[in-house]
C-alpha positions in Angstrom: -5.5 13.2 -21.1 -6.9 16.5 -20.1 -10.5 16.3 -18.8 -12.9 19.1 -18.7 -15.6 18.7 -16.0 -19.1 19.8 -16.9 -21.3 20.8 -13.9 -25.0 21.5 -13.7 -27.0 23.3 -11.1 -29.7 21.2 -9.7 -32.7 21.9 -7.5 -32.5 19.8 -4.3 -36.0 18.5 -4.8 -34.9 17.0 -8.2 -31.7 15.4 -7.1 -31.0 11.8 -8.0 -30.6 9.5 -5.0 -27.1 9.6 -3.5 -25.8 12.4 -5.8 -22.3 13.6 -5.3 -21.5 17.3 -4.8 -19.4 18.8 -7.7 -18.0 21.8 -5.8 -17.6 23.1 -2.3 -20.7 24.5 -0.8 -20.5 27.6 1.5 -22.8 29.4 3.8 -23.7 33.1 3.2 -21.0 34.0 5.7 -18.4 32.3 3.6 -17.9 29.2 5.9 -17.4 25.8 4.2 -20.6 23.8 4.7 -19.9 20.8 2.5 -16.8 19.8 0.6 -16.7 18.8 -3.0 -17.2 15.0 -3.4 -19.7 14.8 -0.5 -22.4 12.2 -1.0 -25.7 13.9 -0.6 -27.6 11.4 1.6 -31.3 11.9 1.9 -31.1 13.2 5.5 -28.4 15.6 4.5 -30.5 16.9 1.6 -33.4 17.5 4.0 -31.1 19.5 6.4 -29.9 21.6 3.5 -33.5 22.4 2.4 -34.4 23.2 6.0 -31.6 25.7 6.2 -32.8 27.5 3.1 -30.5 26.1 0.5 -32.4 25.1 -2.7 -29.8 24.3 -5.3 -26.3 22.7 -5.6 -23.9 21.8 -8.4 -23.5 18.2 -9.5 -20.9 16.8 -11.8 -22.8 15.8 -14.9 -20.3 14.8 -17.6 -16.7 14.9 -18.7 -15.5 16.0 -22.1 -12.6 14.3 -23.8 -13.0 11.4 -21.4 -12.2 7.9 -22.6 -14.8 5.0 -22.1 -12.3 3.5 -19.6 -12.2 6.8 -17.6 -15.9 7.0 -17.6 -16.2 3.5 -16.3 -13.7 4.3 -13.6 -15.6 7.4 -12.6 -18.9 5.5 -12.3 -17.2 2.8 -10.2 -15.6 5.4 -8.0 -18.9 7.1 -7.4 -20.6 3.8 -6.6 -17.8 2.9 -4.2 -18.0 6.2 -2.5 -21.8 6.0 -2.1 -21.4 2.5 -0.7 -18.8 3.6 1.8 -21.1 6.3 3.1 -24.0 3.8 3.5 -21.9 1.2 5.3 -20.5 3.9 7.6 -24.0 5.0 8.4 -25.1 1.4 9.2 -22.1 0.9 11.4 -23.0 4.0 13.4 -26.6 2.8 13.6 -25.6 -0.5 15.1 -23.2 1.1 17.5 -25.9 3.5 18.7 -28.5 0.8 19.0 -30.7 2.3 16.3 -32.8 0.4 13.8 -30.9 -0.4 10.6 -32.4 0.6 7.3 -32.0 -2.4 5.1 -33.3 -0.4 2.1 -30.1 1.7 2.2 -28.0 -1.5 2.1 -29.9 -2.8 -0.9 -29.5 0.6 -2.6 -25.7 0.4 -2.1 -25.6 -3.0 -3.9 -28.0 -1.8 -6.6 -25.7 1.1 -7.3 -22.5 -1.0 -7.1 -23.7 -4.0 -9.1 -23.9 -2.6 -12.7 -20.5 -0.8 -12.3 -18.7 -3.9 -11.0 -20.2 -6.1 -13.8 -19.2 -3.6 -16.5 -15.7 -3.2 -15.1 -12.9 -5.3 -16.6 -10.5 -4.4 -13.9 -12.5 -3.9 -10.7 -9.6 -4.7 -8.3 -7.2 -2.1 -9.6 -9.9 0.6 -9.6 -10.9 -0.2 -6.0 -7.3 -0.2 -4.9 -6.7 3.3 -6.1 -9.7 4.5 -4.0 -8.4 3.3 -0.7 -7.8 5.4 2.4 -6.1 3.8 5.4 -8.2 5.8 7.7 -11.5 4.4 6.3 -10.5 0.7 6.3 -13.7 -0.8 7.8 -16.2 0.7 5.4 -13.9 0.4 2.4 -13.0 -3.2 3.1 -16.7 -4.0 3.4 -17.5 -2.4 0.0 -14.5 -4.0 -1.7 -15.5 -7.5 -0.4 -19.0 -7.0 -1.7 -17.7 -5.7 -5.1 -15.2 -8.6 -5.5 -17.9 -11.0 -4.4 -20.2 -9.7 -7.2 -17.4 -10.0 -9.7 -16.7 -13.7 -8.7 -20.4 -14.4 -9.1 -20.2 -13.0 -12.6 -17.2 -15.1 -13.3 -19.0 -18.2 -12.1 -22.0 -17.4 -14.3 -24.4 -16.9 -11.4 -27.7 -15.0 -11.8 -28.0 -11.3 -11.0 -30.2 -12.0 -8.0 -27.6 -14.4 -6.6 -24.8 -11.9 -7.2 -26.7 -9.2 -5.4 -27.2 -11.5 -2.4 -23.5 -12.1 -2.3 -22.8 -8.4 -2.7 -25.1 -7.5 0.2 -23.5 -10.3 2.4 -20.1 -8.9 1.5 -21.0 -5.4 2.4 -22.2 -6.7 5.8 -19.7 -9.5 6.4 -17.8 -7.7 9.2 -20.7 -5.8 10.8 -20.2 -8.1 13.9 -16.9 -6.3 14.6 -18.9 -3.3 16.0 -19.3 -5.5 19.2 -15.5 -5.8 19.6 -13.4 -3.2 21.5 -11.2 -0.8 19.5 -8.2 -2.1 21.5 -8.6 -5.4 19.5 -9.6 -4.0 16.2 -6.8 -1.4 16.1 -4.0 -3.5 17.7 -0.9 -3.0 15.6 0.5 -6.4 16.3 -0.6 -10.0 16.9 -3.6 -10.6 19.2 -3.1 -12.7 22.3 -5.1 -16.0 22.7 -7.9 -14.3 24.7 -8.2 -11.5 22.1 -8.2 -13.9 19.2 -10.9 -16.0 20.7 -13.1 -12.9 21.0 -12.2 -11.8 17.4 -13.3 -15.2 16.1 -16.8 -14.4 17.4 -17.4 -11.5 15.0 -19.2 -13.6 12.3 -21.6 -14.9 15.0 -22.1 -11.3 16.2 -22.8 -10.2 12.6 -25.3 -13.1 12.2 -27.1 -12.0 15.3 -27.3 -8.4 14.2 -28.7 -9.3 10.8 -31.3 -11.6 12.4 -32.8 -8.5 14.0 -33.2 -6.7 10.7 -36.2 -6.9 8.4 -36.0 -8.1 4.8 -32.5 -9.6 5.2 -32.5 -12.9 3.3 -31.5 -16.0 5.3 -28.7 -16.6 2.7 -27.2 -13.3 3.6 -27.3 -14.1 7.3 -25.7 -17.5 6.6 -22.9 -16.1 4.4 -22.0 -13.6 7.1 -21.9 -16.3 9.7 -19.8 -18.7 7.6 -17.4 -16.3 5.8 -14.4 -17.5 7.9 -15.3 -21.2 7.8 -12.8 -23.4 5.8 -13.5 -26.5 3.9 -11.1 -28.6 6.0 -12.9 -27.5 9.3 -10.1 -25.2 10.4 -12.2 -22.1 10.2 -14.5 -20.3 12.7 -16.8 -19.7 14.5 -18.3 -23.2 14.2 -15.6 -25.2 12.5 -17.9 -26.4 9.7 -16.4 -28.6 6.9 -17.2 -28.5 3.2 -20.6 -30.1 3.2 -22.0 -27.5 5.5 -20.5 -24.4 3.9 -22.8 -22.6 1.5 -21.6 -21.5 -1.9 -22.1 -17.8 -1.0 -20.0 -18.3 2.1 -17.2 -19.9 -0.1 -17.3 -16.9 -2.5 -17.0 -14.5 0.4 -14.2 -16.4 1.9 -12.2 -15.9 -1.3 -13.2 -12.3 -1.7 -12.5 -11.4 2.0 -9.1 -13.2 1.9 -8.0 -11.5 -1.3 -8.9 -8.0 -0.2 -7.3 -8.5 3.2 -4.1 -9.7 1.5 -3.8 -6.8 -0.9 -4.8 -4.0 1.5 -2.3 -2.1 3.6 -2.9 -2.2 7.4 -0.9 -1.0 10.4 0.3 -4.6 11.0 0.3 -5.8 7.4 2.0 -4.9 4.1 -0.1 -5.5 1.1 0.7 -8.4 -1.3 0.9 -7.9 -5.0 -1.9 -9.4 -7.2 0.5 -12.2 -8.2 1.6 -13.0 -4.6 -2.0 -12.9 -3.4 -3.1 -15.2 -6.2 -0.3 -17.6 -5.2 -1.5 -17.5 -1.6 -5.1 -18.1 -2.6 -4.1 -21.1 -4.7 -2.0 -22.4 -1.7 -5.0 -22.2 0.6 -7.2 -23.9 -2.1 -4.7 -26.8 -2.5 -4.7 -27.2 1.3 -8.5 -27.6 1.1 -9.3 -24.4 2.9 -10.8 -22.4 0.1 -12.9 -23.7 -2.8 -10.5 -24.5 -5.5 -12.9 -24.0 -8.4 -13.8 -20.5 -7.2 -10.1 -19.7 -6.6 -8.9 -20.9 -10.0 -11.6 -18.9 -11.8 -10.8 -15.8 -9.9 -7.1 -16.2 -10.3 -7.6 -16.6 -14.1 -9.5 -13.3 -14.0 -6.7 -11.5 -12.1 -4.0 -12.8 -14.4 -6.1 -11.9 -17.5 -6.5 -8.3 -16.3 -2.8 -7.8 -15.5 -1.0 -7.3 -18.8 1.1 -4.2 -18.7 1.7 -4.2 -14.9 5.3 -4.1 -13.7 6.4 -7.3 -11.9 9.7 -8.3 -10.2 10.9 -11.7 -11.5 12.7 -14.1 -9.2 15.2 -15.1 -11.9 
C-alpha cells in the first residue's frame, strides 16, 4: 500500500510533548542539525529556540493508511520516545546526576495505550530493533510486554503501569557493571557471573534514591531474576516471597532475551521461545499461569507466519 505522509509546520512553543521530527532540519549554512525521526526532547526544544529556530515540521497524518498501519505507527512512535527517555536516564545514572522520574512515568503513559490497543505487540517491537541500541530497546520491550501480560491477566491499568515502569527500569543496575562484562561475546567466567548477578540489587539501590518511585517498582526490579524454585538471584527467593509483578517481569524479560539477536545469542522463533517458557514453567522456575496465558496470546497472534515443521 502506498502511503502519502502529511506534514504540518509547528511553532516550537506549541509542540506536543516528545514530538517526532518529520523531516531533516538544517542550519542556515546548510549543515544537518537534526535528522528526520529525532525525538524532540524538552531540553532539545529549548536549545533550538535559544538558537533562533521557531518552527519545525511534524508528521501529522498518513493518507490511504490502514487501521493496522496507523496502530503500528503509533506504537513505533511510543517505542522510539521510550527509548530516548531510557537512554537519557542511563546517562543520568552514569554521570551521577539526579534522575527525573517524571520522564519515566511519561514514557509509560505514552507506551501504555498503544500496547493495550495492539493485537500483535511483539512483532511490531521486533521490527523496530537495532542491535546497536540493545540496552534501551530491551528495557522498553520488557516494559511493553509486561504491560501486555498485565492486560492478558485482567489487571487494572494502575497495576499495568507499575509493571511497565518496572520493566523499563529492570536493568538499570547494569550501569554499575563494566563494559567488558556487558559486551563480552562469549560466556562469563565465574567471577564475572557473580558480579552480573548483582545487577538487580544495584538497580534496587538506584531506584531507592529516586523520588516518587513506588516500592512495588523497586521490588519488581530487585526480584526480576528470582525463580519460584529458589534457583534465581540475587537473593534466591522461592515462590512465597516473589511478588506477582516480579513474576510477570521474569516472563517478559526471559521472552524478550530469547527472541532478540545478541553478539553471543541467535534469536529463537516465537514458537521455540514459547516452548522454552513452558519448559521453565514446568520446572517451577516461571509462574505457569502467567506463562500459559502469554503463550496462548503468542499462538493466537501468529496465524499466517511461516514455520518449519519437524515432520
